[in-house]
C-alpha positions in Angstrom: 25.4 21.1 4.8 27.7 18.1 4.2 26.8 16.0 1.3 24.4 13.2 2.4 23.3 14.9 5.6 20.0 16.3 6.8 20.1 19.9 8.1 17.2 19.5 10.5 17.9 19.7 14.2 16.7 16.8 16.5 13.3 18.5 17.3 12.5 19.3 13.7 13.5 15.8 12.6 11.1 14.2 15.1 8.3 16.4 13.8 9.1 15.5 10.2 9.2 11.8 11.1 5.8 12.1 12.6 4.5 13.8 9.5 5.7 11.0 7.3 4.4 8.4 9.7 0.9 10.0 9.5 0.9 9.2 5.7 1.7 5.5 6.4 -2.0 4.6 6.6 -2.2 5.5 2.9 1.0 3.6 2.0 0.5 0.6 -0.3 4.1 -0.3 -1.3 7.8 0.5 -1.4 10.6 -0.6 -3.6 14.4 -0.4 -3.3 16.2 1.0 -6.4 19.9 1.0 -7.1 20.0 4.8 -6.7 17.3 5.2 -4.2 13.7 4.0 -3.6 10.0 4.5 -4.3 7.1 4.6 -1.9 3.5 4.3 -3.3 0.5 5.8 -1.6 -3.3 5.7 -2.3 -4.7 9.0 -3.5 -7.1 9.4 -0.6 -8.3 12.9 0.3 -5.5 15.2 1.2 -2.7 12.7 0.4 -1.4 14.4 -2.8 -1.2 17.8 -1.1 0.6 16.5 2.0 3.0 14.3 -0.1 3.9 17.3 -2.3 4.4 19.5 0.8 6.6 17.0 2.5 8.7 16.2 -0.7 9.3 20.0 -1.1 10.2 20.3 2.5 12.7 17.4 2.3 14.3 19.1 -0.7 15.2 21.9 1.6 16.7 19.9 4.4 17.9 16.8 2.5 18.9 18.6 -0.7 21.5 16.0 -1.6 18.5 13.8 -2.9 15.9 14.4 -5.4 12.3 14.1 -4.2 9.7 13.5 -7.0 6.0 12.9 -6.7 4.3 11.4 -9.8 1.2 9.4 -10.7 -2.4 10.0 -10.4 -5.6 7.9 -10.6 -5.4 5.5 -7.7 -1.8 5.9 -6.6 1.0 8.4 -6.2 4.6 7.5 -6.2 7.3 9.2 -4.3 10.7 8.6 -5.9 13.8 9.5 -3.9 17.3 9.2 -5.4 20.7 10.4 -4.5 24.3 9.5 -3.5 25.5 7.6 -0.6 25.9 7.9 2.4 22.7 10.0 2.5 20.5 7.8 0.4 21.3 4.8 2.6 20.1 6.7 5.6 16.9 7.7 3.9 16.4 4.2 2.6 16.6 2.9 6.1 14.2 5.5 7.4 11.6 4.9 4.7 12.0 1.2 4.0 13.7 -0.6 6.9 12.4 1.2 9.9 8.7 1.0 8.9 
């Protein structure tokens, strides 16, 4: 894998995008950071488990970035950080294209 690239093929990437899109109904905010971004989700039923699963999966295919899920109570925060050019692509996917 080249630094800053995803290792998923086109078919797997489309599946992964659909999995993230399914969580959008629980999404309550997003913020750009100098080194990455955060996305905040309500802690509705099943969201924590799916968010943890997807973050772990992303660590396998987009290992140039760190994928951290934190929080509790009413919200969970996904923090993604890493180097360019990869983080710019992820930022666009999670913040701009939504």
